[in-house]
KEKEKOL-803316 format. One line per field, with one value per atom (N, C-alpha, C): atom name; residue in one letter; residue number from 1; x, y, z. Coordinates in Angstrom, 2 decimals. Atoms other than C-alpha are relative to their C-alpha. Layout:
BEGIN
atome (CA, ...)
residu (a, ...)
num (NUM, ...)
X (X, ...)
Y (Y, ...)
Z (Z, ...)
END
This chain:
BEGIN
atome (N, CA, C, N, CA, C, N, CA, C, N, CA, C, N, CA, C, N, CA, C, N, CA, C, N, CA, C, N, CA, C, N, CA, C, N, CA, C, N, CA, C, N, CA, C, N, CA, C, N, CA, C, N, CA, C, N, CA, C, N, CA, C, N, CA, C, N, CA, C, N, CA, C, N, CA, C, N, CA, C, N, CA, C, N, CA, C, N, CA, C, N, CA, C, N, CA, C, N, CA, C, N, CA, C, N, CA, C, N, CA, C, N, CA, C, N, CA, C, N, CA, C, N, CA, C, N, CA, C, N, CA, C, N, CA, C, N, CA, C, N, CA, C, N, CA, C, N, CA, C, N, CA, C, N, CA, C, N, CA, C, N, CA, C, N, CA, C, N, CA, C, N, CA, C, N, CA, C, N, CA, C, N, CA, C, N, CA, C, N, CA, C, N, CA, C, N, CA, C, N, CA, C, N, CA, C, N, CA, C, N, CA, C, N, CA, C, N, CA, C, N, CA, C, N, CA, C, N, CA, C, N, CA, C, N, CA, C, N, CA, C, N, CA, C, N, CA, C, N, CA, C, N, CA, C, N, CA, C, N, CA, C, N, CA, C, N, CA, C, N, CA, C, N, CA, C, N, CA, C, N, CA, C, N, CA, C, N, CA, C, N, CA, C, N, CA, C, N, CA, C, N, CA, C, N, CA, C, N, CA, C, N, CA, C, N, CA, C, N, CA, C, N, CA, C, N, CA, C, N, CA, C, N, CA, C, N, CA, C, N, CA, C, N, CA, C, N, CA, C, N, CA, C, N, CA, C, N, CA, C, N, CA, C, N, CA, C, N, CA, C, N, CA, C, N, CA, C, N, CA, C, N, CA, C, N, CA, C, N, CA, C, N, CA, C, N, CA, C, N, CA, C, N, CA, C, N, CA, C, N, CA, C, N, CA, C, N, CA, C, N, CA, C, N, CA, C, N, CA, C, N, CA, C, N, CA, C, N, CA, C, N, CA, C, N, CA, C, N, CA, C, N, CA, C, N, CA, C, N, CA, C, N, CA, C, N, CA, C, N, CA, C, N, CA, C, N, CA, C, N, CA, C, N, CA, C, N, CA, C, N, CA, C, N, CA, C, N, CA, C, N, CA, C, N, CA, C, N, CA, C, N, CA, C, N, CA, C, N, CA, C, N, CA, C, N, CA, C, N, CA, C, N, CA, C, N, CA, C, N, CA, C, N, CA, C, N, CA, C, N, CA, C, N, CA, C, N, CA, C, N, CA, C, N, CA, C, N, CA, C, N, CA, C, N, CA, C, N, CA, C, N, CA, C, N, CA, C, N, CA, C, N, CA, C, N, CA, C, N, CA, C, N, CA, C, N, CA, C, N, CA, C, N, CA, C, N, CA, C, N, CA, C, N, CA, C, N, CA, C, N, CA, C, N, CA, C, N, CA, C, N, CA, C, N, CA, C, N, CA, C, N, CA, C, N, CA, C, N, CA, C, N, CA, C, N, CA, C, N, CA, C, N, CA, C, N, CA, C, N, CA, C, N, CA, C, N, CA, C, N, CA, C, N, CA, C, N, CA, C, N, CA, C, N, CA, C, N, CA, C, N, CA, C, N, CA, C, N, CA, C, N, CA, C, N, CA, C)
residu (m, m, m, k, k, k, s, s, s, l, l, l, l, l, l, a, a, a, l, l, l, i, i, i, t, t, t, l, l, l, l, l, l, v, v, v, l, l, l, p, p, p, s, s, s, l, l, l, l, l, l, s, s, s, a, a, a, a, a, a, d, d, d, t, t, t, p, p, p, n, n, n, e, e, e, l, l, l, f, f, f, q, q, q, q, q, q, g, g, g, v, v, v, d, d, d, f, f, f, f, f, f, f, f, f, a, a, a, a, a, a, k, k, k, p, p, p, k, k, k, e, e, e, s, s, s, v, v, v, a, a, a, a, a, a, f, f, f, d, d, d, k, k, k, l, l, l, i, i, i, v, v, v, l, l, l, a, a, a, p, p, p, e, e, e, s, s, s, k, k, k, p, p, p, q, q, q, l, l, l, w, w, w, q, q, q, r, r, r, g, g, g, l, l, l, s, s, s, l, l, l, y, y, y, y, y, y, a, a, a, g, g, g, d, d, d, f, f, f, k, k, k, g, g, g, g, g, g, r, r, r, e, e, e, q, q, q, f, f, f, e, e, e, v, v, v, h, h, h, q, q, q, t, t, t, v, v, v, n, n, n, g, g, g, n, n, n, d, d, d, v, v, v, e, e, e, n, n, n, a, a, a, a, a, a, w, w, w, h, h, h, f, f, f, l, l, l, c, c, c, i, i, i, a, a, a, k, k, k, g, g, g, e, e, e, g, g, g, v, v, v, e, e, e, a, a, a, a, a, a, r, r, r, k, k, k, v, v, v, f, f, f, i, i, i, p, p, p, i, i, i, e, e, e, g, g, g, d, d, d, s, s, s, r, r, r, i, i, i, p, p, p, m, m, m, k, k, k, q, q, q, v, v, v, h, h, h, e, e, e, l, l, l, f, f, f, a, a, a, g, g, g, k, k, k, g, g, g, s, s, s, e, e, e, e, e, e, a, a, a, v, v, v, l, l, l, k, k, k, a, a, a, a, a, a, e, e, e, e, e, e, g, g, g, d, d, d, g, g, g, e, e, e, r, r, r, l, l, l, r, r, r, n, n, n, h, h, h, r, r, r, c, c, c, y, y, y, a, a, a, h, h, h, l, l, l, y, y, y, l, l, l, g, g, g, l, l, l, f, f, f, f, f, f, e, e, e, a, a, a, t, t, t, g, g, g, d, d, d, d, d, d, v, v, v, k, k, k, a, a, a, k, k, k, a, a, a, h, h, h, m, m, m, i, i, i, k, k, k, a, a, a, a, a, a, k, k, k, d, d, d, f, f, f, s, s, s, m, m, m, d, d, d, h, h, h, y, y, y, m, m, m, g, g, g, r, r, r, v, v, v, a, a, a, q, q, q, v, v, v, h, h, h, v, v, v, k, k, k, i, i, i, r, r, r, g, g, g, w, w, w, e, e, e)
num (1, 1, 1, 2, 2, 2, 3, 3, 3, 4, 4, 4, 5, 5, 5, 6, 6, 6, 7, 7, 7, 8, 8, 8, 9, 9, 9, 10, 10, 10, 11, 11, 11, 12, 12, 12, 13, 13, 13, 14, 14, 14, 15, 15, 15, 16, 16, 16, 17, 17, 17, 18, 18, 18, 19, 19, 19, 20, 20, 20, 21, 21, 21, 22, 22, 22, 23, 23, 23, 24, 24, 24, 25, 25, 25, 26, 26, 26, 27, 27, 27, 28, 28, 28, 29, 29, 29, 30, 30, 30, 31, 31, 31, 32, 32, 32, 33, 33, 33, 34, 34, 34, 35, 35, 35, 36, 36, 36, 37, 37, 37, 38, 38, 38, 39, 39, 39, 40, 40, 40, 41, 41, 41, 42, 42, 42, 43, 43, 43, 44, 44, 44, 45, 45, 45, 46, 46, 46, 47, 47, 47, 48, 48, 48, 49, 49, 49, 50, 50, 50, 51, 51, 51, 52, 52, 52, 53, 53, 53, 54, 54, 54, 55, 55, 55, 56, 56, 56, 57, 57, 57, 58, 58, 58, 59, 59, 59, 60, 60, 60, 61, 61, 61, 62, 62, 62, 63, 63, 63, 64, 64, 64, 65, 65, 65, 66, 66, 66, 67, 67, 67, 68, 68, 68, 69, 69, 69, 70, 70, 70, 71, 71, 71, 72, 72, 72, 73, 73, 73, 74, 74, 74, 75, 75, 75, 76, 76, 76, 77, 77, 77, 78, 78, 78, 79, 79, 79, 80, 80, 80, 81, 81, 81, 82, 82, 82, 83, 83, 83, 84, 84, 84, 85, 85, 85, 86, 86, 86, 87, 87, 87, 88, 88, 88, 89, 89, 89, 90, 90, 90, 91, 91, 91, 92, 92, 92, 93, 93, 93, 94, 94, 94, 95, 95, 95, 96, 96, 96, 97, 97, 97, 98, 98, 98, 99, 99, 99, 100, 100, 100, 101, 101, 101, 102, 102, 102, 103, 103, 103, 104, 104, 104, 105, 105, 105, 106, 106, 106, 107, 107, 107, 108, 108, 108, 109, 109, 109, 110, 110, 110, 111, 111, 111, 112, 112, 112, 113, 113, 113, 114, 114, 114, 115, 115, 115, 116, 116, 116, 117, 117, 117, 118, 118, 118, 119, 119, 119, 120, 120, 120, 121, 121, 121, 122, 122, 122, 123, 123, 123, 124, 124, 124, 125, 125, 125, 126, 126, 126, 127, 127, 127, 128, 128, 128, 129, 129, 129, 130, 130, 130, 131, 131, 131, 132, 132, 132, 133, 133, 133, 134, 134, 134, 135, 135, 135, 136, 136, 136, 137, 137, 137, 138, 138, 138, 139, 139, 139, 140, 140, 140, 141, 141, 141, 142, 142, 142, 143, 143, 143, 144, 144, 144, 145, 145, 145, 146, 146, 146, 147, 147, 147, 148, 148, 148, 149, 149, 149, 150, 150, 150, 151, 151, 151, 152, 152, 152, 153, 153, 153, 154, 154, 154, 155, 155, 155, 156, 156, 156, 157, 157, 157, 158, 158, 158, 159, 159, 159, 160, 160, 160, 161, 161, 161, 162, 162, 162, 163, 163, 163, 164, 164, 164, 165, 165, 165, 166, 166, 166, 167, 167, 167, 168, 168, 168, 169, 169, 169, 170, 170, 170, 171, 171, 171, 172, 172, 172, 173, 173, 173, 174, 174, 174, 175, 175, 175, 176, 176, 176, 177, 177, 177, 178, 178, 178, 179, 179, 179, 180, 180, 180, 181, 181, 181, 182, 182, 182, 183, 183, 183, 184, 184, 184, 185, 185, 185, 186, 186, 186, 187, 187, 187, 188, 188, 188, 189, 189, 189, 190, 190, 190, 191, 191, 191, 192, 192, 192, 193, 193, 193, 194, 194, 194, 195, 195, 195, 196, 196, 196, 197, 197, 197, 198, 198, 198, 199, 199, 199, 200, 200, 200, 201, 201, 201, 202, 202, 202, 203, 203, 203, 204, 204, 204, 205, 205, 205, 206, 206, 206, 207, 207, 207, 208, 208, 208)
X (-0.48, 89.85, 1.57, -0.75, 92.64, 1.03, -0.16, 94.09, -0.53, 0.09, 92.32, 0.48, -0.95, 93.37, 1.86, -1.27, 97.04, -0.22, -0.04, 96.38, -0.09, 0.53, 94.99, 1.63, -1.33, 98.15, 0.31, -0.93, 100.34, 0.02, 0.18, 98.61, -0.10, 0.17, 97.99, 1.15, -1.56, 101.50, 0.83, -1.19, 103.67, -0.66, 0.92, 100.81, 0.79, -0.54, 101.77, 1.11, -1.89, 104.93, 1.02, -1.57, 107.99, 0.70, -1.71, 111.92, -0.24, -0.53, 112.47, 0.26, 0.49, 110.06, 0.18, -0.65, 111.11, -1.18, 0.57, 109.35, -0.13, -0.69, 111.57, -0.37, 0.05, 111.69, -1.08, 1.40, 107.70, -0.22, 0.29, 107.44, 1.09, -0.65, 109.57, -1.28, 1.68, 107.40, -1.24, 0.95, 104.60, 0.35, -0.35, 106.28, 0.06, -0.41, 107.98, -1.32, 1.26, 104.12, -0.75, 0.81, 102.18, 1.27, -0.21, 104.96, 0.31, 0.43, 104.42, -1.22, 0.92, 100.78, -0.40, 0.12, 100.33, -1.07, 0.37, 98.00, -0.64, 0.81, 96.10, 1.38, -1.51, 99.76, 0.56, -1.01, 101.02, -0.56, 0.29, 98.31, 0.22, 0.57, 98.50, 1.99, -1.19, 102.49, -0.38, 0.76, 101.17, -0.80, 0.73, 99.21, 0.72, -0.77, 101.94, 0.88, -0.52, 103.34, -0.14, 0.22, 101.29, -0.63, 0.57, 100.54, 0.83, -0.70, 104.07, 0.75, -0.22, 104.64, -1.77, 1.50, 100.69, 0.17, 0.00, 102.44, 0.51, -0.26, 103.50, -0.99, 1.39, 100.10, -0.04, 0.69, 99.20, 1.69, -1.84, 103.10, -0.98, 0.03, 102.00, -1.81, 1.36, 100.05, 0.38, -0.85, 102.00, -1.25, 0.90, 99.40, -1.58, 1.68, 96.46, 0.54, 0.03, 97.27, -0.26, -0.62, 97.84, -1.58, 0.73, 94.42, -1.24, 0.74, 92.73, 0.37, 0.16, 93.57, -0.47, 0.42, 93.01, -1.54, 0.91, 89.47, -1.22, 0.73, 88.88, 0.08, -0.32, 88.02, -0.64, -0.02, 86.59, 1.16, -0.68, 89.42, 1.51, -0.85, 91.97, -1.21, -0.25, 89.79, 0.48, -0.46, 90.40, 1.31, -1.95, 94.83, -0.34, -0.52, 94.50, -1.02, 0.85, 91.95, 1.01, -0.91, 95.01, 0.52, -1.26, 97.91, -0.25, 0.55, 95.67, 1.31, 0.10, 96.56, 1.91, -2.09, 100.78, 1.11, -0.65, 100.87, -1.08, 0.55, 98.79, -0.66, -0.19, 100.03, -0.56, -0.35, 99.68, -1.88, 1.39, 97.06, -0.20, 0.11, 97.77, -1.07, 1.11, 96.33, -1.51, 2.08, 93.11, -0.64, 0.39, 93.13, -0.45, 0.50, 93.17, -1.03, 0.61, 90.97, -1.50, 0.66, 88.78, -0.45, 0.27, 88.81, -0.26, 0.88, 88.47, -2.18, 0.96, 85.30, -0.59, 0.76, 84.32, 0.06, 0.17, 84.53, -0.52, 0.89, 82.55, -1.14, 0.97, 80.33, -0.90, 1.39, 79.77, 1.53, -0.55, 81.62, -0.37, 1.16, 78.77, 0.66, -0.42, 80.04, 1.18, -1.72, 83.62, 0.66, -0.13, 83.37, -0.62, 0.23, 81.52, 1.21, -0.64, 83.73, 1.90, -0.99, 86.93, 1.12, -0.97, 89.87, 1.07, -0.24, 90.91, 1.91, -1.66, 94.85, 0.66, -1.08, 97.14, 1.52, -1.24, 100.52, 1.03, -0.96, 101.86, 0.09, -0.51, 103.67, 0.20, -0.42, 104.18, 0.17, 0.35, 103.78, -0.39, 0.71, 101.18, -1.13, 0.76, 99.26, -1.66, 1.29, 97.27, -0.43, 1.05, 95.34, -0.53, 0.99, 95.20, -1.29, 1.06, 93.24, -1.21, 2.21, 90.67, -0.44, 0.55, 90.21, -0.90, 1.60, 88.96, -1.09, 1.16, 87.24, -1.25, 1.22, 85.12, 0.38, 0.19, 86.42, 1.04, -0.82, 88.81, 0.06, 0.35, 89.60, 1.67, -1.18, 92.00, 1.03, -1.34, 93.62, 0.82, -0.94, 95.03, 0.56, -1.02, 96.44, 1.33, -0.75, 98.13, 0.66, -0.60, 99.02, 1.13, -1.13, 100.68, 1.34, -0.65, 102.64, 0.56, -0.60, 104.09, 1.23, -1.64, 107.29, 1.34, -1.28, 110.94, -0.09, -0.45, 112.68, 0.52, -0.98, 115.05, -1.41, 0.93, 113.35, -1.54, 0.83, 111.72, -0.69, 1.01, 109.77, -1.24, 0.55, 108.88, -0.77, 1.27, 107.85, -1.21, 1.35, 105.48, -0.58, 0.39, 104.12, -0.14, 0.35, 104.26, -1.28, 0.36, 102.44, -1.75, 1.53, 99.40, -0.65, 0.76, 98.87, -0.41, 0.23, 98.69, -1.39, 1.30, 96.08, -1.01, 1.96, 93.67, -0.37, 0.34, 94.13, -1.32, 1.03, 92.83, -1.21, 0.61, 90.83, -1.60, 0.65, 89.03, -0.72, 0.68, 88.57, -1.12, 0.31, 86.83, -1.60, 1.30, 84.17, -0.64, 0.60, 83.48, 0.76, -0.29, 85.26, 1.71, -0.25, 87.27, 1.50, -1.18, 88.45, 1.11, -1.73, 90.69, 0.50, -0.71, 91.57, 0.78, -0.98, 93.19, 1.39, -1.50, 94.79, 1.56, -0.28, 95.89, 0.93, -0.26, 97.02, 1.66, -1.35, 99.40, 1.05, -1.37, 101.28, 0.75, -0.97, 102.01, 1.01, -0.53, 102.87, 1.63, -0.34, 105.07, 1.03, -1.26, 105.32, 1.57, -0.57, 106.37, 0.12, -1.03, 107.89, 0.96, -1.28, 109.25, 0.64, -0.54, 111.35, -0.27, 0.23, 109.91, -1.90, 1.14, 107.02, -1.03, 1.07, 104.21, 0.17, -0.15, 105.32, 0.10, 0.71, 105.50, -1.65, 0.64, 102.70, -1.44, 0.20, 101.15, 0.11, -0.30, 102.83, -0.63, 0.73, 100.75, -0.64, 1.85, 97.34, 0.33, 1.59, 97.35, 0.68, -0.51, 99.25, -1.35, 1.16, 95.85, -0.65, 1.17, 93.62, 0.13, 0.46, 94.79, 0.70, 0.22, 95.79, 2.02, -1.35, 99.37, 0.35)
Y (-1.12, 125.39, 1.00, 0.50, 124.66, 0.71, -1.18, 126.23, 1.07, -1.09, 128.72, 1.37, -1.28, 130.00, 0.18, 0.33, 128.82, 1.46, -0.77, 131.47, 1.25, -1.88, 134.35, 0.03, -0.41, 133.75, 0.88, -0.39, 134.24, 1.20, -2.00, 137.99, 0.17, -1.94, 139.62, 0.17, -0.06, 138.42, 1.15, -0.60, 140.37, 1.46, -1.63, 143.70, 0.11, -0.21, 143.14, -0.26, -0.14, 142.50, 0.22, -0.44, 144.22, -0.77, 0.57, 142.64, -0.52, -0.25, 143.56, -0.10, 0.52, 142.74, -0.86, 0.96, 140.54, -0.04, -0.31, 139.57, 0.52, -0.56, 141.48, 1.02, -1.22, 144.35, 0.40, -0.70, 144.35, 0.75, -0.05, 143.80, 1.62, -1.04, 146.53, 1.35, -0.74, 148.17, 1.28, 0.52, 147.42, 0.99, -1.11, 148.97, 1.39, -1.31, 152.00, 1.48, -0.72, 153.51, 0.10, -0.45, 153.20, 0.93, -1.25, 154.97, 1.49, -1.31, 157.26, 0.89, -0.58, 157.51, -0.21, 0.08, 156.17, -1.31, 1.60, 153.01, -0.65, 0.55, 152.63, -0.72, 0.55, 152.21, -1.26, 1.35, 149.76, -1.42, 1.63, 147.28, -0.26, -0.24, 147.68, -1.24, 0.74, 146.31, -1.21, 1.50, 143.19, 0.24, 0.31, 142.40, -1.15, 1.00, 141.69, -0.75, 1.28, 139.99, -1.38, 1.25, 137.94, -0.90, 0.50, 137.00, -0.99, 1.21, 136.22, -1.07, 1.47, 134.13, 0.04, 0.48, 133.18, -0.18, 0.46, 131.52, 1.21, -1.38, 135.11, 0.03, -0.67, 135.54, 0.36, 1.12, 134.05, 1.17, -0.39, 136.21, 1.51, -1.95, 140.01, 0.16, -1.01, 142.23, 0.82, -1.38, 144.94, 0.49, -0.40, 144.46, 0.37, -0.94, 144.38, 0.99, -2.06, 147.96, 0.77, -0.61, 149.25, -0.39, 0.00, 147.78, 0.75, -0.33, 149.28, 1.81, -1.65, 152.70, 0.99, -0.05, 151.82, -0.37, -0.22, 152.06, -1.43, 1.71, 147.56, -0.10, 0.41, 146.80, -1.22, 1.26, 143.68, -0.48, 0.86, 142.47, 0.10, 0.46, 143.67, -1.64, 0.92, 141.53, -1.52, 0.89, 138.76, -0.41, -0.28, 139.20, -0.30, 0.20, 139.30, -0.90, 1.34, 136.38, -1.79, 1.27, 134.40, -0.07, 0.28, 135.42, -0.47, 1.51, 133.91, -0.53, 1.18, 131.20, -0.48, 0.25, 131.62, 0.23, -1.56, 134.49, -0.68, 0.41, 132.85, 0.63, -1.46, 134.92, 1.35, -1.42, 138.25, 1.59, -0.69, 140.70, 1.22, -1.24, 143.65, -0.82, 0.08, 141.00, -0.06, 0.12, 140.48, 1.46, -1.04, 144.20, 0.47, -0.61, 145.53, -0.64, 0.11, 142.88, 0.03, -0.06, 143.80, 1.58, -1.43, 147.72, -0.20, -0.37, 146.63, -0.80, -0.03, 145.01, 0.91, -1.36, 148.06, 0.41, -0.53, 149.77, -0.12, 0.69, 147.88, 0.04, -0.29, 146.79, 0.36, 0.42, 147.46, 0.12, 0.52, 147.58, -1.33, 0.90, 145.67, -1.82, 1.01, 142.56, -0.44, 0.68, 143.29, -0.84, -0.27, 142.85, -2.42, 1.38, 138.86, -0.60, 0.27, 137.77, -0.34, 0.38, 138.49, -0.76, 1.57, 137.50, -0.59, 0.45, 135.53, -0.23, 0.76, 135.23, -0.05, -0.18, 134.29, -0.38, 0.09, 134.56, 1.15, -0.61, 137.72, 0.86, -0.35, 139.32, 1.94, -1.20, 142.83, 0.32, -1.35, 146.18, 0.91, 0.35, 146.89, -0.77, 0.59, 144.05, -0.23, 1.06, 142.03, 1.60, -0.89, 145.78, -0.05, -1.04, 146.92, -1.55, 0.62, 143.61, -0.74, -0.92, 144.18, 0.67, -0.60, 146.98, -0.27, 0.53, 145.77, -0.99, 0.69, 143.46, 0.66, -0.78, 145.37, 0.08, 0.90, 143.96, 1.87, -1.05, 147.13, 1.24, -1.08, 150.36, 1.06, -0.98, 153.54, 0.05, -0.62, 154.57, -1.22, 0.80, 150.65, 0.05, -0.27, 150.74, 1.24, -1.78, 154.23, -0.42, 0.73, 152.58, -1.21, 0.91, 149.45, 0.45, -0.19, 151.11, 1.20, -0.65, 152.92, -0.94, 0.87, 149.99, 0.58, -0.02, 150.74, 1.39, -1.49, 154.07, -0.68, -0.22, 155.44, -0.35, 0.03, 154.44, -1.80, 0.85, 151.52, 0.30, -1.35, 153.79, 0.75, -0.32, 155.49, -1.48, 0.79, 152.65, -0.31, 0.78, 150.99, 1.41, -1.02, 154.48, 0.25, -0.57, 155.00, -1.51, 0.75, 151.51, 0.17, -0.08, 152.60, 1.00, -1.56, 156.13, -0.51, 0.94, 153.62, -0.50, 1.16, 151.33, 0.83, -1.15, 153.78, 0.51, -1.40, 156.41, -1.24, 1.15, 153.11, 0.05, 0.24, 152.38, 0.69, -0.61, 154.95, 1.14, -0.04, 155.99, -0.86, 0.61, 153.24, -0.07, 0.88, 153.02, 1.96, -1.06, 156.85, 1.53, -1.08, 159.15, 0.77, -0.81, 161.25, 0.41, -0.92, 163.53, -0.88, 1.26, 160.80, -0.30, 0.22, 159.79, 0.45, -0.21, 162.01, 1.17, -0.72, 163.66, -1.82, 1.00, 159.79, 0.23, 0.22, 159.31, 0.99, -0.85, 162.19, -0.25, 0.17, 161.36, -0.56, 0.77, 158.41, -0.29, 0.44, 159.04, 2.07, -0.84, 162.70, -0.26, -0.23, 163.01, -1.62, 0.97, 159.04, -0.79, 0.35, 158.84, -1.18, 1.25, 155.17, 0.30, 0.21, 154.43, -1.82, 1.63, 150.59, 0.01, 0.16, 149.53, 0.61, -0.42, 150.57, 1.31, -1.65, 154.07, 0.30, -0.99, 154.61, 0.08, -0.04, 153.72, 0.99, -1.08, 156.05, 1.56, -1.05, 158.93, -0.01, 0.61, 157.19, 0.47, -0.78, 157.86, 1.48, -0.84, 161.18, 0.52, -0.94, 162.24, 0.30, 0.80, 159.98, 1.31, -0.36, 162.03, 1.63, -1.24, 165.28, 0.58, -0.57, 165.62, 0.04, -0.88, 167.32, 1.18)
Z (-1.34, 27.19, 0.40, 0.68, 27.04, -0.46, 1.06, 24.00, 0.50, -0.07, 24.56, 0.78, -0.30, 27.44, -0.40, 1.38, 25.71, -0.83, 1.51, 23.52, 0.87, -1.16, 25.89, 0.87, -0.89, 28.44, -0.92, 1.22, 24.74, -1.00, 0.54, 23.66, 1.35, -1.35, 27.09, 0.60, -0.74, 28.98, -0.91, 0.43, 26.57, 0.48, 0.42, 27.15, 1.53, -0.64, 30.40, 1.25, -1.30, 32.03, -1.28, 0.53, 29.78, -0.01, 0.30, 29.27, 0.85, -1.71, 32.33, 0.89, -1.73, 35.19, 0.04, -0.84, 37.28, 1.32, -0.70, 40.34, 1.30, -1.46, 42.92, -0.91, 0.25, 40.60, -0.30, -0.30, 40.64, 0.98, -1.49, 43.88, 0.51, -0.48, 44.46, -0.32, 1.08, 41.89, 0.71, -0.25, 43.33, 2.19, -0.89, 47.00, -0.12, -0.36, 45.85, -0.31, 0.56, 44.09, 1.15, -0.99, 47.34, 1.12, -0.97, 49.04, -0.26, 0.93, 46.70, -0.01, 0.10, 47.63, -1.63, 1.83, 44.44, -0.34, -0.14, 45.59, -1.51, 1.93, 41.93, -0.60, 1.54, 40.31, 0.95, -1.45, 43.72, -0.79, -0.65, 43.20, -1.01, 0.98, 39.28, 0.00, -0.39, 39.97, 0.24, -1.17, 42.86, -1.07, 0.48, 40.46, -1.26, 1.14, 37.28, 1.01, -0.70, 40.36, 0.27, -0.16, 40.48, -0.72, 0.84, 37.11, -0.46, 0.11, 36.48, 0.88, -1.10, 40.00, 1.13, -0.70, 41.02, 1.47, -1.46, 44.36, 0.97, -0.92, 46.05, 0.32, -0.47, 46.71, 1.21, -1.76, 50.23, 0.38, -0.57, 50.99, -0.32, 0.54, 49.54, 0.45, -0.48, 52.36, 0.37, 0.24, 50.88, -1.11, 1.99, 47.70, 1.73, -0.65, 50.58, 0.87, -0.62, 52.20, -1.26, 1.47, 48.56, -0.62, 0.69, 47.77, 0.28, -0.56, 50.96, -0.35, -0.25, 50.41, -1.69, 1.59, 46.28, -0.15, -0.54, 47.79, -0.38, 0.39, 46.76, 1.20, -1.56, 49.92, 0.09, 0.67, 48.54, -0.18, 0.27, 46.90, 1.14, -1.01, 50.14, 1.38, -1.52, 52.76, -0.51, 0.16, 50.31, -0.22, -0.01, 50.11, 1.66, -0.80, 53.52, 1.23, -0.23, 54.17, -0.43, -0.01, 52.16, 0.24, -1.02, 53.68, 1.23, -0.51, 56.46, 0.27, 1.10, 54.88, 0.88, 0.41, 55.43, 1.50, -1.60, 58.73, 1.23, -0.39, 60.84, 1.79, -1.30, 64.47, -0.17, 0.07, 63.51, -0.37, -0.47, 64.57, -1.01, -0.03, 62.28, -1.09, 0.46, 59.74, -0.34, -1.02, 61.65, -0.41, -0.35, 61.69, -1.17, 1.96, 58.00, -0.61, 0.56, 56.98, 0.74, -0.77, 59.76, -0.88, 0.42, 58.34, -1.31, 0.83, 54.83, 0.28, -0.33, 56.08, 0.29, -0.68, 58.06, -1.41, 1.71, 54.86, -0.66, 0.48, 52.93, 0.31, -1.21, 55.45, 0.43, -1.73, 58.42, 1.62, -1.35, 61.47, 0.68, -0.16, 62.77, -0.50, 0.82, 59.62, 0.28, 0.02, 60.22, 1.51, -1.65, 64.24, -0.19, 0.17, 63.27, -0.55, 0.16, 61.27, 0.30, -0.50, 63.36, -0.41, -0.58, 63.25, 1.30, -1.42, 66.45, 0.19, 0.26, 66.71, 1.99, -0.33, 69.13, -0.15, 0.42, 70.22, -0.86, -0.08, 68.54, 1.23, -0.64, 71.33, -0.45, 0.78, 69.41, 1.07, -1.07, 71.88, -0.68, -0.84, 71.81, -1.08, 0.64, 69.48, 1.05, -0.83, 72.34, -0.38, -0.07, 73.07, -1.17, 0.79, 70.06, -1.15, -0.50, 69.18, 0.64, -0.84, 72.01, -1.12, 0.61, 70.45, -0.93, 1.14, 67.10, 0.34, 0.26, 68.25, 0.83, -0.67, 70.72, 1.84, -2.04, 74.24, 0.11, -0.57, 74.70, -0.05, -0.26, 75.06, -0.90, 0.20, 73.58, 1.13, -0.73, 76.79, 0.33, 0.12, 76.75, -0.62, 1.48, 73.35, 0.44, -0.74, 74.69, 0.96, -0.96, 78.10, -0.21, 0.43, 76.50, -0.08, 0.96, 74.39, 0.67, -1.34, 77.23, 1.06, -0.13, 77.21, -0.39, 1.11, 77.15, -0.15, 0.18, 76.02, -1.18, 1.87, 72.41, -0.57, 1.17, 69.74, 0.51, -0.13, 70.99, 0.66, -0.42, 72.67, -0.97, 2.19, 69.31, -0.57, 0.81, 67.77, 0.83, -0.74, 70.40, -0.02, 0.24, 70.53, -2.28, 1.32, 66.55, -0.82, 0.20, 65.72, 1.23, -0.61, 68.78, -0.87, 0.82, 66.93, -1.08, 1.39, 63.73, 0.21, -0.14, 64.81, -0.17, 0.10, 66.45, -0.84, 1.37, 63.39, -0.80, 1.07, 61.32, 0.94, -0.39, 63.71, 0.30, 0.48, 64.37, -1.15, 1.80, 60.77, -0.19, -0.48, 60.51, 0.65, -0.45, 62.69, 0.93, 0.05, 62.25, 0.52, -0.96, 64.48, -0.65, 1.50, 61.33, 1.30, -1.47, 64.99, 0.22, -0.86, 66.71, -1.01, 0.56, 63.68, -0.59, 0.89, 61.96, 1.50, -0.54, 65.47, 0.50, 0.44, 65.43, -0.89, 0.85, 62.41, 0.00, -0.01, 62.47, 1.06, -1.05, 65.84, 0.09, 0.62, 63.69, 0.14, 1.73, 60.73, -0.02, -0.50, 62.58, 1.27, -1.03, 65.82, 0.69, -0.22, 66.66, -1.36, 1.05, 62.49, 1.19, 0.94, 61.33, -0.54, 1.77, 58.45, -0.29, 0.77, 58.25, -0.53, 0.89, 56.27, 1.02, -0.76, 58.91, 0.52, -1.00, 60.23, -1.21, 1.36, 56.22, -0.61, -0.14, 56.31, 0.20, -0.95, 58.61, -0.93, 1.03, 56.37, -0.77, 0.61, 53.28, 0.08, -0.76, 55.32, -0.16, 0.04, 56.10, -1.66, 1.23, 52.42, -0.62, 1.02, 50.58, 0.75, 0.00, 52.91, 0.36, -0.76, 53.10, 1.36, -1.87, 56.51, -0.22, -0.25, 56.19, 0.49)
END
């Protein structure tokens, strides 16, 4: 068995990886393809990275986002579950895990295995977690986001509308989903990874 695996690796790896490919370059390719609204190509780059550096997989939450937008909800679920082992206090990971299951199996199935999170003090993550758990509300998320001023306030609003948009899309309210996601992508746009997720979302959905 080992000799067969070694032979397969010897034959397959050169076709997957060019001489110039390094883990950092493959990671950047995955990110760049995602920001270009090409999630399938992004997944392929991240998968090549995992072939080259298997130990990197638990850290690659970015791959989970790409899998979600590529429509591989089972793969996305698995990625967010393995990421949970190295990042146990992140509401966003629980939310994306929920989204993958909701898209693949339905909201009730997602709620049954919703990941409990303690200690994420970022605004408005507590209210986002409560919303996805079925215990919160749209209004509570929006109210919590109205803290601070300037770029800090803009950032809170961006996150609030991003996760409200994702939540309403997963629960079947496309009108609200679109309205919130456009606010996250345009009205309160931010140039960090999750801010750009909103921008990718509206592009993929044709909501621009």
